[in-house]
C-alpha positions, -999 to 999 in steps of 0.1 A, spaced: -645 -559 24 -638 -531 1 -616 -541 -33 -595 -520 -52 -574 -528 -84 -539 -516 -81 -510 -511 -107 -473 -521 -93 -445 -506 -119 -414 -528 -120 -392 -504 -137 -363 -532 -146 -372 -569 -140 -344 -587 -123 -345 -617 -150 -351 -597 -185 -340 -560 -173 -372 -547 -190 -401 -528 -176 -436 -547 -165 -467 -534 -147 -487 -561 -131 -523 -559 -122 -531 -562 -81 -566 -571 -65 -561 -552 -32 -588 -561 -5 -596 -537 27 -615 -547 57 -635 -514 75 -624 -505 109 -651 -499 130 -640 -492 167 -607 -483 176 -595 -461 145 -591 -423 150 -595 -391 124 -561 -384 145 -544 -415 132 -521 -413 99 -519 -432 69 -492 -454 73 -470 -474 42 -475 -511 46 -447 -530 31 -460 -562 14 -436 -589 -6 -449 -608 -30 -440 -632 -64 -442 -619 -98 -435 -637 -128 -413 -622 -162 -437 -625 -194 -405 -628 -212 -385 -656 -192 -411 -672 -174 -390 -665 -139 -404 -660 -105 -387 -630 -87 -397 -613 -51 -409 -578 -49 -418 -554 -25 -450 -536 -32 -460 -503 -9 -494 -493 -2 -508 -470 20 -525 -482 48 -554 -463 62 -562 -467 99 -604 -469 92 -595 -494 61 -569 -520 71 -556 -540 43 -565 -574 43 -550 -588 15 -530 -582 -16 -529 -606 -48 -513 -605 -80 -537 -607 -110 -513 -608 -138 -498 -583 -163 -511 -551 -175 -521 -550 -208 -508 -524 -230 -524 -504 -254 -511 -505 -290 
């Protein structure tokens, strides 16, 4: 399994109206057979629950990731907020 850190931007939170960035862990599994170079990357839409850091209210978001035919998305986990540098 290949693990990558990705960032999901919420431009306007449905709870507080502010922008937030969430850190996600994406696990991809290698496909040994059945995938060819002719296959194209496809968008994969994944629904996840996020928590507004201002109000604590949960809301659903749809994350769009690229799914590679040789490295299929196995799981997506929301780890928390991206800490902003001051």
